[in-house]
NUNU-807730 format. One line per 2 residues: number of its first residue (from 1); their letters; for each residue x, y, z of N, C-alpha, C. Coordinates in pm, 1 decimal. Layout:
<dolos>
NUM) a) X/Y/Z/X/Y/Z/X/Y/Z | ...
</dolos>
This chain:
<dolos>
1) mt) -1635.7/-978.8/2700.9/-1562.6/-852.6/2651.3/-1520.6/-861.1/2548.6 | -1535.8/-750.1/2456.2/-1483.7/-767.5/2297.6/-1364.2/-706.6/2249.6
3) st) -1325.8/-770.7/2171.6/-1219.1/-686.5/2149.3/-1200.4/-547.4/2088.5 | -1127.4/-484.3/2069.0/-1130.7/-399.7/2048.8/-1018.6/-348.0/1895.0
5) lp) -960.3/-475.2/1840.2/-818.5/-454.8/1751.0/-950.5/-502.6/1667.2 | -873.1/-423.2/1517.2/-938.7/-432.6/1406.9/-944.4/-584.5/1337.2
7) hy) -807.4/-652.1/1374.2/-863.7/-786.2/1308.5/-788.4/-871.9/1438.0 | -771.5/-1029.2/1419.2/-704.7/-1093.3/1552.7/-526.9/-1082.5/1478.4
9) vp) -469.1/-1091.4/1587.1/-299.7/-1086.6/1621.2/-306.1/-1215.5/1715.1 | -193.6/-1269.9/1676.0/-128.6/-1370.3/1782.2/-57.4/-1328.0/1922.7
11) sl) -120.8/-1417.6/1989.3/-44.3/-1384.7/2124.1/108.0/-1429.5/2109.1 | 173.2/-1335.9/2186.8/362.0/-1335.2/2175.9/406.2/-1277.8/2293.0
13) pp) 444.5/-1372.0/2362.3/538.5/-1292.5/2433.6/612.6/-1196.1/2421.4 | 625.7/-1074.8/2543.2/655.5/-919.1/2537.4/788.3/-909.0/2397.6
15) ee) 853.8/-1017.2/2430.5/1004.7/-961.6/2354.5/999.6/-993.4/2227.9 | 896.8/-1113.6/2210.0/865.7/-1120.7/2076.6/771.2/-1012.9/2005.6
17) gv) 719.4/-973.1/2029.0/583.5/-875.5/1954.9/652.7/-793.3/1909.4 | 726.5/-794.4/1774.2/763.9/-742.9/1650.7/708.8/-763.3/1537.8
19) pc) 609.2/-651.6/1487.1/507.8/-643.1/1421.1/540.5/-666.4/1255.7 | 491.4/-725.1/1185.6/547.8/-715.7/1024.5/629.4/-583.0/981.7
21) lg) 713.9/-543.8/982.5/780.6/-369.7/931.6/765.2/-331.3/836.1 | 681.5/-419.7/710.2/656.3/-332.4/638.8/778.2/-248.2/544.7
23) rp) 881.0/-335.3/506.8/984.1/-292.5/381.0/1076.0/-442.8/401.6 | 1138.8/-447.2/313.9/1206.8/-566.3/249.6/1322.1/-530.9/305.5
25) ga) 1375.1/-651.2/379.4/1539.4/-672.8/413.9/1495.3/-665.8/548.3 | 1390.2/-574.2/629.7/1355.5/-518.9/753.0/1421.9/-657.3/870.8
27) aa) 1524.4/-627.3/994.7/1526.8/-713.2/1058.0/1413.6/-739.4/1150.7 | 1425.2/-838.3/1173.8/1256.0/-867.1/1255.9/1300.1/-920.9/1354.1
29) va) 1214.8/-1001.4/1463.4/1263.8/-1087.5/1539.3/1174.0/-1231.7/1525.1 | 1259.8/-1333.7/1458.3/1264.0/-1457.3/1399.1/1193.3/-1524.5/1551.0
31) sn) 1051.2/-1543.0/1510.6/972.5/-1659.2/1611.7/936.6/-1776.8/1537.0 | 998.2/-1865.4/1627.8/997.9/-1971.2/1526.2/917.6/-2094.1/1681.6
33) tl) 830.4/-2029.7/1714.2/741.9/-2094.7/1836.5/660.1/-2122.3/1753.3 | 553.9/-2185.4/1795.8/420.8/-2311.4/1679.8/326.9/-2191.6/1748.5
35) in) 228.4/-2158.7/1684.1/121.1/-2111.9/1703.1/28.6/-2218.0/1833.9 | -47.0/-2124.1/1919.7/-103.9/-2240.1/2042.5/-254.9/-2254.9/1924.4
37) qr) -330.6/-2341.6/1985.5/-443.5/-2445.2/1933.6/-552.1/-2285.2/1961.3 | -576.5/-2197.0/2063.7/-680.5/-2091.0/2045.4/-656.9/-2008.0/1930.5
39) dl) -523.6/-1933.3/1912.3/-480.8/-1834.8/1883.9/-490.3/-1917.1/1699.2 | -490.1/-2035.2/1684.4/-501.2/-2126.3/1543.6/-651.2/-2121.3/1520.5
41) sk) -710.1/-2103.2/1590.2/-880.3/-2120.7/1597.4/-959.9/-2006.7/1602.3 | -847.4/-1897.7/1630.6/-949.9/-1784.3/1601.3/-895.1/-1745.9/1465.9
43) lr) -790.9/-1769.5/1427.2/-657.6/-1756.0/1259.5/-727.3/-1766.9/1150.0 | -815.1/-1898.9/1165.4/-885.6/-1999.9/1129.0/-1015.9/-1908.4/1063.3
45) wr) -1114.0/-1891.7/1147.5/-1183.4/-1810.0/1217.1/-1171.3/-1652.5/1088.8 | -1042.3/-1595.3/1128.6/-988.4/-1425.0/1080.7/-986.9/-1490.4/934.9
47) cr) -952.6/-1600.5/854.4/-931.7/-1566.8/743.3/-1042.6/-1726.0/616.9 | -1202.5/-1682.9/692.3/-1298.9/-1709.6/614.3/-1305.5/-1600.7/531.5
49) rg) -1363.2/-1640.0/387.8/-1379.8/-1539.2/306.1/-1472.6/-1533.5/193.3 | -1531.8/-1474.0/193.0/-1671.0/-1455.1/85.5/-1633.2/-1535.9/-83.4
51) ll) -1544.2/-1588.6/-59.7/-1562.1/-1627.8/-231.1/-1465.7/-1725.2/-207.3 | -1567.2/-1837.0/-309.2/-1520.0/-1989.5/-237.6/-1362.8/-1997.6/-289.5
53) en) -1308.6/-1998.3/-368.2/-1141.4/-2012.7/-469.4/-1077.8/-1996.4/-348.4 | -1128.1/-1858.3/-285.2/-1017.2/-1843.5/-170.2/-992.0/-1925.8/-24.1
55) dl) -1114.9/-1953.0/-27.9/-1129.3/-2066.2/102.0/-1074.2/-2171.8/62.7 | -1099.9/-2224.2/-54.4/-1101.2/-2395.2/-102.9/-860.9/-2348.2/-65.3
57) fi) -830.2/-2251.4/-146.3/-710.0/-2235.9/-100.3/-657.7/-2226.0/45.4 | -720.3/-2116.3/107.8/-711.4/-2134.4/223.8/-692.2/-2293.2/321.2
59) er) -796.8/-2320.4/296.6/-814.0/-2480.0/391.1/-721.1/-2597.7/314.8 | -652.7/-2585.3/219.7/-529.4/-2661.7/201.1/-416.2/-2615.5/235.8
61) ff) -422.7/-2485.5/263.4/-327.1/-2404.5/367.9/-311.9/-2517.2/468.2 | -456.1/-2488.2/538.9/-445.3/-2493.9/708.5/-416.4/-2677.8/719.2
63) nt) -463.2/-2747.1/618.5/-476.3/-2926.1/587.5/-323.1/-2932.8/595.4 | -291.8/-2813.7/498.1/-110.6/-2873.5/503.5/-23.7/-2784.7/602.8
65) fe) -66.6/-2723.8/681.7/84.4/-2645.5/747.5/-17.5/-2642.5/897.8 | -146.4/-2598.7/937.5/-189.7/-2615.2/1064.8/-50.1/-2637.7/1237.7
67) ks) 12.5/-2773.1/1163.4/67.2/-2835.8/1287.2/240.5/-2753.5/1298.6 | 262.8/-2666.1/1163.1/361.8/-2672.7/1226.6/388.4/-2527.4/1188.2
69) lt) 222.6/-2436.0/1166.7/225.4/-2324.4/1198.2/325.4/-2273.8/1296.8 | 405.3/-2101.0/1275.1/438.7/-2019.7/1347.5/332.5/-1914.6/1366.6
71) vn) 456.7/-1843.9/1438.0/406.4/-1737.5/1516.6/384.3/-1605.9/1409.5 | 523.5/-1608.5/1330.8/511.7/-1516.6/1239.6/454.2/-1477.0/1124.8
73) qa) 411.3/-1662.6/1069.2/362.5/-1703.0/973.9/192.5/-1652.2/997.4 | 162.8/-1663.5/1123.3/62.6/-1644.8/1179.9/25.5/-1463.7/1125.2
75) kg) 143.6/-1431.2/1128.4/149.5/-1244.9/1150.3/135.6/-1225.4/978.8 | 193.3/-1309.5/897.4/208.2/-1284.9/764.3/44.0/-1345.3/678.3
77) ln) -22.3/-1434.1/746.0/-136.7/-1449.3/696.8/-259.9/-1350.9/711.7 | -228.5/-1310.2/890.1/-297.3/-1233.6/919.8/-268.9/-1107.9/833.0
79) vl) -164.2/-1073.0/758.7/-137.3/-890.3/664.3/-249.3/-936.9/555.4 | -186.8/-1098.7/514.8/-237.5/-1110.1/350.8/-425.1/-1081.6/385.2
81) md) -528.7/-1146.8/507.0/-647.7/-1069.3/463.7/-716.6/-972.2/529.1 | -626.0/-895.4/501.9/-629.4/-750.0/479.0/-699.3/-712.3/340.4
83) ls) -626.5/-807.3/216.9/-744.1/-764.0/103.8/-798.8/-816.8/57.0 | -903.8/-745.9/-26.4/-972.8/-808.1/-81.5/-981.4/-961.1/-171.8
85) dn) -1101.0/-963.9/-132.4/-1132.9/-1142.7/-222.5/-1034.8/-1131.6/-352.6 | -1088.7/-1029.4/-450.3/-1042.6/-1039.7/-539.5/-887.6/-1071.6/-578.2
87) dl) -814.9/-954.1/-504.2/-722.2/-925.4/-501.1/-593.3/-1042.0/-407.9 | -689.3/-1100.1/-308.8/-592.1/-1210.9/-284.0/-664.9/-1383.0/-347.9
89) ld) -734.2/-1330.5/-485.0/-781.3/-1500.9/-544.6/-609.0/-1398.8/-671.3 | -602.5/-1304.4/-690.4/-543.9/-1300.6/-798.6/-344.7/-1303.9/-741.0
91) lh) -327.5/-1300.7/-639.4/-171.5/-1358.3/-547.9/-156.2/-1504.6/-547.4 | -297.9/-1611.1/-531.1/-250.8/-1678.0/-534.5/-273.5/-1760.5/-625.5
93) la) -308.1/-1737.6/-772.4/-311.5/-1756.6/-900.5/-202.7/-1695.1/-953.4 | -149.2/-1596.2/-921.3/-28.3/-1519.4/-959.0/-63.4/-1425.6/-1067.8
95) rk) -195.2/-1385.3/-1089.8/-191.9/-1288.3/-1194.8/-171.8/-1173.0/-1112.1 | -127.1/-1170.6/-1031.6/-27.3/-1054.9/-1012.0/38.7/-1060.0/-881.4
97) sl) 178.9/-999.9/-895.4/283.3/-1018.2/-736.0/242.8/-947.5/-645.3 | 267.3/-961.7/-516.3/311.8/-928.7/-410.2/312.4/-700.8/-394.0
99) de) 459.7/-745.0/-531.8/496.2/-592.7/-540.2/386.2/-510.2/-635.4 | 293.8/-542.6/-695.5/186.4/-472.1/-739.7/114.6/-441.9/-626.1
101) lv) 21.4/-500.2/-524.1/-60.0/-460.0/-452.1/56.9/-362.7/-330.6 | 160.1/-380.7/-334.7/202.1/-312.6/-194.3/242.0/-171.8/-231.7
103) is) 207.1/-140.1/-356.2/164.3/-21.3/-359.7/61.9/84.9/-278.3 | -54.8/1.6/-267.3/-226.5/32.5/-244.1/-196.3/3.6/-102.4
105) sp) -134.0/-70.5/-61.1/-87.9/-172.0/55.3/19.8/-194.6/129.3 | 87.1/-106.9/191.8/230.9/-98.5/165.1/240.4/-230.6/365.0
107) sl) 159.8/-206.8/412.9/174.3/-350.8/504.9/181.2/-469.0/447.5 | 180.6/-503.6/331.0/236.4/-610.9/290.3/383.6/-604.1/221.2
109) dc) 407.3/-572.2/277.1/590.9/-541.3/210.2/661.1/-628.4/371.3 | 638.0/-718.8/371.2/695.3/-761.2/492.1/744.7/-943.5/449.9
111) ve) 860.8/-977.0/555.3/873.4/-1106.2/461.2/813.4/-1250.5/490.4 | 698.5/-1172.7/651.4/648.6/-1275.3/688.5/538.7/-1285.4/576.2
113) ar) 439.5/-1174.6/531.6/371.6/-1214.4/435.9/418.8/-1283.2/278.7 | 510.7/-1271.6/261.9/570.6/-1325.0/108.4/631.3/-1468.3/172.9
115) ev) 661.5/-1495.2/276.8/662.1/-1642.1/339.6/516.7/-1726.2/316.3 | 411.6/-1670.6/356.4/283.3/-1732.1/343.3/214.5/-1732.9/229.5
117) lq) 213.2/-1623.1/135.1/234.4/-1653.3/-7.3/283.1/-1754.3/-63.7 | 375.3/-1767.9/-24.3/472.6/-1909.0/-99.1/443.6/-2035.3/-72.3
119) ml) 365.5/-2005.7/98.6/336.3/-2164.3/150.3/171.5/-2222.5/101.0 | 72.6/-2081.7/72.3/-19.0/-2076.0/-26.1/-22.4/-2140.8/-137.0
121) rn) 105.1/-2096.4/-183.7/104.2/-2132.9/-380.0/184.0/-2262.8/-391.4 | 188.9/-2330.5/-254.2/285.8/-2411.7/-261.1/164.1/-2565.0/-308.2
123) ka) 181.7/-2668.6/-401.5/60.0/-2765.5/-451.8/85.7/-2860.8/-296.0 | 173.7/-2802.4/-243.5/222.7/-2985.5/-131.4/57.7/-3056.6/-74.2
</dolos>
């Protein structure tokens, strides 16, 4: 059976199923639940990009954070994956700010996406 979802969304218990709300300071259910292995595998597949530079940043991200990745962080990463390769690279390299891209993609304006962007930019 194939999924009709436009992109991968991590599994959540029903009481925690709050989407990235799309505005700064929006109250969201904090989920420190670690993402399960199956969802992590799907997320890694979803994060494959056409631009090698993005793949390198994302691979470093997974190597650093995959054991501690939470459901909310997975949601934030999923939101960032909706960007074009060039916009995503510009974010990685801080040539553009998230605020600049929110104008054309309001779904980026959420706490989860901002947190994951900081994690992606982390050189750890």
